[in-house]
N, C-alpha and C positions, 0 to 999 in steps of 0.2 A: 183583860176586861173587854167584853164584846160591845161594839158600838151599836146602838139602837136609835133609829130615827123614826119619829111618828109625824103624821100630818093629816090634814083634812081639807076639804073644800070650804068655801066661804060659808055655806049654810050648814055644814056638818053632816050632810047626808052620806058622804063618802069619807072613809077614814082608812089610813094605811099604816103599816109598820114595815120598816126596812132594817134588816139585820146585817151588821158587818160594815166595813168601810166601803164607800163607793169605789168603783173602778177608776172613775175620773169625774171631775166636775168641769163642765164646759159651758162657755157662753157662745151662743150662735147668733149670727147676724144675717142668716139667709132670709130671702123674701118671705118664705112660709112662716118662719119663726117670728119675724117682725109683724106679720099680719095676725098670727095667733095671739101674740101678747098685746098688740095695740101700741107697742113701744118700739124701740130700735133693736131689740134683741130678746132672747130668752136665756135663762140660766137653769141648767139641770144637772142632776147627779145620776150617773149611770150605775145601775146595780144589776147583778145577776137576777134573772126573772124569779128564780126559786128563793131568793132572799127577801122577797116582798110579799106581804099578805094584805089583802084589800077587803073591806066590807062596804056594802052599798051597791047600788046598781048604776054603773057609769054608762055613758053613751060613747060612741066612737065615730070618727070621721077618718076616712082613708083616702090617700092620693098617691100618685106615682111621682117620685122625685126626679130631678134633672138627670140623676145618675142611673135611673131605671129601677130603683128599689121601691117597695111599697112601704109607705110611712103611715102609721095609724096614730092619731091623736085621741086620747081618752080623756073625757071631761065629765063634769057633773051635769046631768040633764036639767037639774033644778036651778042651779045658780050660774052655771057656765064655767066654773073654775077649771083650768087645765090641770089634770092630775099627772098624767105621764104620757110618754110617746114610745112607740116601738118602730123598729126599722128592720126590714128583712135582711139587711146587710149585717146586723147583729141579732140573730134570731133568739139567742138565749139571754138577752138583756133588755132592760127598759130604762127610760130616763125620767126620773121624777122631777117635777117642777119645784125648784127650791122655794119659790114663793108660797107653796102650800105646806111646807115643813113647819112644825111647831117650834123647832130650834135648829137652825142651820149655822150658828155662829162659828163652829169649828171647821166648817167647810169653806175652802177658798177656791176661786176659779183657777184651774190648772192649764186650761187650753182655750183659745179663742178660735172659733171656726167661721169661715166665710167673712173674715174681717174686711176683705176687699169690698163686700156689699154693705158695709156699715154706712149708715146715713151720716153725712157731715153736718 
């Protein structure tokens, strides 16, 4: 049975479907993710780019990471919900924000990255 994950932004202008299991579910505590979420971390599920279909017109913001890769954050221009991120270090993948998924109960955090940057 194929796993299918659906999700949307807060206002519903952007919707997506991801097919198959994620490669990994990660929690990140880097400064950029903390600022993006407004909390102490983000949680995302990494999927192959070709496994995700998206409707709506998202906006993007890109920056260069401390490791020198280009990171692009994709979000809803209307409500600001973070939809997914891309990184040139993993060009064939994207990371969907778990908070935008309709049902992510079966997904568990498998790895924590930049834990040393976690606020105490």
